[in-house]
N, C-alpha and C positions, 0 to 999 in steps of 0.2 A: 250246105249244112254251116251252122258258124261254128268258128274256130277264133282259138288267140290271135291278135296280133301283136306280138310284144317287139313290136320294129324301136328303133330307136328314135325316132320323132316323136311316135306316140308318148313313150316313158318319160323324155325329156319334156312333152305338152303337159305331162300328166303331172310330172313333180314340180317340174315352176309354175304351173298353174295351181296345181296345191298348196305350195310354201306360200305364194304370195295373197292366195285366198285367206289361212291361216294368220298369217301375219296380220292382215288387213284386219280384222276381227277383233285385235289387242293390239295395235301399233297406235294405239292413242293411252293406254295403258305403258305402255314397251317405253317410250318415246319423251309424254310428257308427267308421267309417274316415277315412274326409274331412271329417265334421263340415256338409256338406248340409243345408241344412232345403229339407223338400221343398214350400214356398213358392217361393226360386229354382226350383225343376227344371221345378217347374208352370206359372210365370212364363215361362218360357224353350218351354218346351213349348208353351203356348197361340200366343206369337210363331210358330213352328215353323208352327202349324195355321194361323193365321191370314191374311186375306187380303193379309195381306205379303208373306207365305210361299205356302206349299203351296196354299190355300185351300182348307182341309178343312173347316174353321168358319167360315160365316159369320151375321155376327150380325145384320149389316142384313135378309140376304133372312131370317131367324127373325122379325122385328121390322115383316116387310114394308113395308121402303127407309123406315121412318119414323125419324127418330133421337128423337125425343119416348117412339117406343114401346119401344128399344132402352133409354134411357134407363129408362125404368120398368122395365122387363125387371131388369136391373144392382139399382135400387132395392130390388124384392120379392127378388132373388135373395144381395142380402146381407143384409135382412132374416133373412130362413129363417137361411141360415149362424149369421149372431151369436146369435139366440137360443141355436141349440142349443149352441153351443159355451159361450154363459153361464151356462146351466143347469150344464152338464157343470162348468165350472169353479168354479161356486158348489157345487157336490157336493163337489168333490173337498177345497174347504176344509175342516178341520177344526172341529166340532162351534162355535158363536156365536164364529166368530172375529173376525168386525164388533165383536161386544162386546168382546171382549177387546181388541184391537188397534183399540179405535176413533182413540184418538189418533194412532197412526203413520197411520192410513188418512184420518183428517179432515186432517192436514197435507199429505197428499199431496194430496187432493183439492181442498182450499182454495187456500190460499197456495200450493201447488205447481202446480197447474192455474193461478190466475189469472198466477203470475210467466213459465209457457210461453207463456201466452196475450200477454200484453203482447212478450215479446222477441220473438215471432213476428212478430206484428203490427208494432214496429219496423221489421224486417230485411221485411217485403215491400214495406211503406212505403217503405222506402230503396230497392230493387231495381227494384221495377216501377215506370216512367216513368206520370207521368199518373195516378197512383190516389192518391185522399183515405184519408186517417188511418182515415175511417170503414168505407170498402171494405177497407181492410187489417184492418184488424180483424174485419171477416165473413171473409175470407179466409184470416186464421190463424185462427180457430173449427176450421175445417174437419181442422187438424193437429194442434190443440193434444192430444186425449185421444191414449193412447197403445194399438195394437189389439190385443187382444183375441186373437188368433188366431195372429198372428206372436209375442208375448210366452209365449202357451201352448206354441209350436213352442222356443221358446229357449231355457224353464225345465225342459225335458224332455230327456230323453236320457243318453249315456251321460258328455258332456261337465259337463252339467248338476249329476248325482250327483255328478262329481269333484272341480268346482271352485267350483259356487255353494251356500253354503248354505241348508238348508231353509228357514230364519225366512226368507231372502231368495224364496227361489223363491216362497211364501206370501203374503209384502208385494207381490211383483209380480203376481202374478193377482189380488189382490184389488182393487187399483190399478186395472187396464189394462180389469177387468171393468164396475169404478162408474163409470170417467173416462168412458169411450164414452157411456154415457146423459148423461152431466152436461155434455156438450157441449151440447147445445142452449140452457142459459141463454149462454153465451156468443156462438151462434151469433143467436140473437134478442135480444140486448142490443144488436148492432151493427145488425141491420135494424130494428128498432125504431126507431132512432134514425137511422136514413136514410131511412125511411119520414116520420116525424113532425119531424124537426128537419132535418138532408141535405139539402144539393142536390140529392142523387142521388135523394132520392125520387119522391114521386108527387105531388104538392104540396098532401099532408093537413094539415089544422087539428089545433090541439091541441097542440106542443112538445112539449117535454120530458116534463114530466108526464104528459101522457097514453102516452107511449111508455112510461115507469117505470110508469106504472098496469099497462099492458098487460103487462109485462118479468114485474109481482111477480105478477100474481092470474094470468094464462094459462100461462106458462111457468113459474115452480116450482111455483102450486096447484095449476092443473091435468094438466100435463104432469108434472111432478115428483114431487112429493109425493103424488099420486093414484097414478102409477106404483107406486113403494114402497110402498104401503099393498096395491094390488092384486096385487101381484106377494105380500108379506108372507101375506097374506089367502090367495090362492092355493097357494101353496106348503105353508103348514101344513094346510092343510082336505088337500092332496092324500095329504099322509106319512100324518095318520091315517086316511083312508079305504083306503092301502097297508098299513097295519101290520095294523089288525083284519079287512083281510080275508087278507093272511098269516097270523095267529093262526089264521083257523076252515077254512086249507087252501082258501080260493076261487080264489087265484092261483098258477099254473102258474110254471117259473122262467123260461120265454122272454118273459111278458109285465111278469114282476116287472123282468128288465134293461130291457126300453125302456121302462120305465115314466115314464124321465126324460126322455126325447128327445120323448113324448106329449106329457107336461106342457109341453116348450119349445113345439111348435107349439099348443096351445094357447092358451099366453098371447100369442103374437105375434100368433094370430086374433084372441081379442078385444080385446085391448089396443089393437090399433091401428085394431077398428073404433069405437071409447070417443075415441081421437084421444089419447091419452096416450101415456106414454114406456114403448113395450113391451121395448126394448132391455134397460131399466133395470132394469123390472119381472123380468123372465128373470131377470139375473142374483139380484135380492133372494129371487127365488123359489127358489133352487137352494140359497141359503143357509138359507130356512126349511126347505125339504123336508128339508134334514142338520142341523137344529138340534140332534138329539141325536145325531149320528154315526151310526146306526144303519143308515140305508140307504148309506152311502160302506163299512162294516163289512163291510156284506152284499154288496156289489160290489167286492171291494177287489181280488180275484183274477181278475175276470171281463176279459174283451178286446169286450167289447160296442163297448161309449162308445168307448175308443181308436179302434178299428175304424172307428164309425161317423163319429171328430175326421176321422179322416185321410182318410175318403172325401170330405168338406167341406171341409177342405182343398185337395185335390188339384182338384177339381174348381170350384172360386169362384177360386183363381188362374189354372186353364187359361184359364178363362173373362174374366178381368181383362186377360191376355196379347193374347187375340183381340180382344178390344171396345175398349184404350186407343190413345186419336189420337196413334199415333207420330209421324207428318209432322205435327203442328201443334205440337210441339214446333217444328217447324225453321222454318215458315212458319203465322206469326202475324203482329199487326196490335199484339198485348200485348208479349212484352219477346222479346229474342233469344236466341239460343240460349245464349249464352255468359254472360248477365247470370244466365240462368236454372240455366246448373248452378253458378254462381257460389254461388246464392240457397240451391242445394243444400246445397253443403257448409256456409254460413253456419247454416242450420237445423238441420243434423244434430250438428254442434258446439256453437253458444249456443241451441238452443231450449229445453233442458230441463235440460246438465252443469251451469250456474253454480246453476240454483233449485235441483237437487239438493244440489249443496254448501253451500249456505246452510243449507239446512236437517238435514244428514245428524246435528248435534251431537245433536239432539232427536229422532231417529229411533233405536232401537236395536241396528234389523236392517240398517241401512247406516252405524253408525258411526265403520266404519273405512275409510280411505278408499278403498283398490283397492274394498271394497263399491260405495260413495258413485259411485267415478267406471264402476264398471258398472252399474249404476241406472242411472246418469246418461244411458251412451249408449245401453242399449237402452232405448229409449224408442221403437221402432217408429210409426210412419206408416203403416197398412193398410186394410181391411177398416173402412168406417167408418160410420153413417147422416149426410151431408153434408144431406138433408134435398132438397126441391123450392128453386126458385129461386122467389122470389115475383116476382110480374107487376111490381110498383114499384121493382126491381132487376133488372131484366131486362137492363140493360148490364153486370149484371159476371156474366154467365152466360159468356162468354167466357175471364174472367178466373178463375172458380172452375175451368173442364174444362182449361187449361191449367197454372196456377200448381198445383195439389189433385193433377192428376196424375198431373203428376212430379214432384212432393217423395213422394210416395205410390211410386213406383216406385225414389227414387233411396235409397228407406228399404228396402225391397224387398231389393232389389241388394246395398247397402252392409252391412246388417245378416246379412242372407244369408250373405255373404263376410267378416265380420268374422272369426268363430272360427278358418276351414280356413287362412286369412292369418297370422291370429295363433298358428296351431301353427307353421304353414310358418317364420314369421320366428323361433319361438323355436328349433327344429329345425334348421332349414340352415344356420344360423353354426356349429353345432357338426358338423355333418356336411360340411363344407368344409375344416374344422379337420383333422378325422381324415385323408379323404384326402387332404390336402397333406403332412400327418405320415407318412402310409404312401410317400406319392412320395418325399417324403425320406430315408424310414429303410429301406434294402434289408429290413431283417429283419421280420418280421411281427409287429403289434405285441400278438399274443395269444398268441405262443411267447415262452419265454424265451432270455436272448442267450445265440451260442452258448462254448463253455468255449476260447479260445485257450491253447491249451499253447506251441503254435512262440513264439508272442509272449513269452510267460511266459519262456522260456527263454533265449533271445532279450538279454530284457532284464538278467536275472539274469546271463548271460555278460558285456556289456558291464559293468554294475556290478561286477565282480570286475574287471575289466582296470581299470578307472580305480582302483580302490582298491590295487590293485598296483603300479601307474607312481607313484602319491603315495607309496606306502612308508610308509602308515600303519596297515596291514594289521595284527592282533593277533598275538600267539605264536598256534601250534596244535598240538594234542597229538600224541603219537607212537603208534601201532599197530606193534603188531609180526607176522607171519604165524601165521595160525591161533589170535591170543589174541584178548582184547578191547583195547577204545582204551585209550591208557595216560592219563589225566589226571594234570597237573600237581595236586600238591598240596604248596602251601611250608609249613604246619603240620607235614608228617613230614620236612621237610627237615634233614640232620645234615650241618656241613660237614665237610671233611676235606681236608687237603693235598693229596692227589690228585683233588679235584673243585675246583679252584681255577677253573679256567675253566668249569666250569660253573657255579658258583657266581655268577660274575660274569656267564655268558650268561642268569641267570635260571630255570636248570633245573634237574631235582631231579639227583641223583646217583642212579648206576648201583642203587645196593643197595636205594634206595625202591623206581627202579624194577618192582625185580624183585619188591619186597615186593604193589606191588600191583597186577602180575601175577598173584600167587598167591590172591589175598584175591579176585579176580571170574573164581573158576570154574565158577561158578553161571549156567544157562542163564538163569534170570532175571532177574540181574545182565548177561550179556551183549546181551543182548537191548535191554534198556535203555541201557546204552551207545553200542551200534551205533546206534542212532535218534536219539539224540541228537547223536550225531555226524556224521549225515546231514545233519542240522537246521544243523549247524554246517559242513559243507560247502558250501552253499547261500548261505552268508550272506558267506565271503570266502574267499579264496586259502590255500592250507594249505603250510604250510611246513615244512619238514624240519631241525632241530637240530644240528646234529655239531659235536663238541669233538673236536682231534686234537690232537697231540703240542704240548708247550710251551705251551699256553695260547690257541693258535692256535684262534678261532672262524670256524667256515664255515657260511655259510648258502645253503642250496640249495634253489630251489623247483621242486617235484615240479610244478606247478602248468603250467609249460611242455611237462613228456613225459605229462601227463593227457590222453588220446584225449577230444575232444569230445564221443562219442558216450557218454561213463561221466558226465560233466556233465550232458550232456541226462537221462540214465537216474537218475541221484540230485535232477535237480529233479526232474523225471516225479513220481519216485515221494515228494516233501514232497508235491506241487500235489496228486495223487491222493489223498494221506491225510490234508489239508486238506478237501478235498471229499467225500471218505466213499464213493470211486470203489473203491478198492483194497480186497477183506475174503479172506481165507480163503484159497486157493489162489493165486490173483490178487498176494496179499503176499508168499508164500513162492517165485514166480518170480520177483520183483523182487529180494526180498532175495537168493538165490542168483545172481542176475547182478551184483548190484551187487558182492557178497563174490568172486564170481570174478575180475573187474573189479579189485579190490585185492588182491587176488593177484599176478595180473598183473603190478600195478603196481610193488611192492613186490617181484616178482622181478627185474625190471631193471631195481632203486636199486642204486650199489655196495653192496660189502659191507661196509665200513666205516663205513657210514652209517645203520644198524640197531641202535639202543642195544637186544640184547635178551640 
């Protein structure tokens, strides 16, 4: 009979598969539009699925209720993810990158990591109460390396392609890949001193000399140097074997693509068996495997490695969100939550930025100030191998768990939100200013301003009225019915005895006016004069100069008798002409209307006022 089988395995498969499916449906929107990394989203999903919320993922049950077994599961899971990620990171770098950029990489791994370790130790020592400096050195060694998983997600994607130079992306990948394995010397330097020198040890004799002997011999010789040699040898041999098999057509495409991932699993297993640095060995093996750039170019357009990379990222950060001791951040005997938050802020600001700034002149990839600040800030703390807490330093266990976990969560959240918040801070003020501008201006910003003819007409009329009252308007030419506009030409004026009043008034004689009228018979000249007259009509009032008997001059202003409709039509005619609106038939309609009004106006003037 059918029944529900709510086993932990089924629940985990359904939960993880459902989350990855839903995330895949909106992955492009979240990562390329909102710039949210998969690490932050997976961490939040892990918190939701954890026993603190929905209780779908129960890490302690999988470890059979043992905290020690849970820590071991987390450690091995972290080894697996880091090993695969670092082999992929080494393969993605160009051929012989570490050889060509040895100076820049050495500065970041040598003085850079040492400076970050010292700065982090001072901050931890200052903020955590009742903690010795040697213990602070041990805690700071866990947050000194930059996380290759988070760094890999930061230097990929649309934002990185548009804003981060390729050289800067490569140097960050190289640094994060190498310094995670190089965190062992800093950690064991403090632990050996605690064991053989400090009061926190188990009372072993030998002093600093024995501590330094173990540190150089065991840590540097057996762990670091052996790991580098082992990784380089395995990587180069694997490359030669794969290339010879490919030349002889012994390898199919699927096995060829998955070869680097299988190589990572092999190195993690074998290097951990001999007790060497498997994380550093994986990164060196990836570089040696791609020493001639052959494998990278062959898999350049393939998506299998990025797919495996994404699945591992989602899984490990969901697990982090589920196993993180959230309640311990508030209820513990090590440090208060307020000091813990302040310590997180100080670590993010002063752990890496000052050190990178002091060295950026000697590193070409970060020589510019903006690149230096970016590389200094984006040194995330995330997935790393902290190692097991030694028995002689067991009382540091709670400090390690509280401080290191909290700083890791702070780095994931802050670095995951830095890019979207930066984009929001860049675009939000512009959006608000545009919204405020659109509210203040009733017109649409995308449309041109309206053509207000009525306002122009009223302004023209008021201007002409002020000129008329001030009496400064110049003499206007005279026009006759049915003829062109008659312009005064002083050069053709011939004074006579009968035109004394005309000469004194500044007007031409009747003979001159008649000759001007006969010379302007052509249609082209008529149109030219009429257009000029209309332009003058707009600029000032028109006067009619009349010469009467006895030399008496009478000035009458026809503006008072001119209907306002005609003024509006004339101004509208000139305005539309200026804006290129009236053409063809429209021109003829306006010309005919204005000529008709002009004839009607002249018809009602006194007969003696026309000089025709």
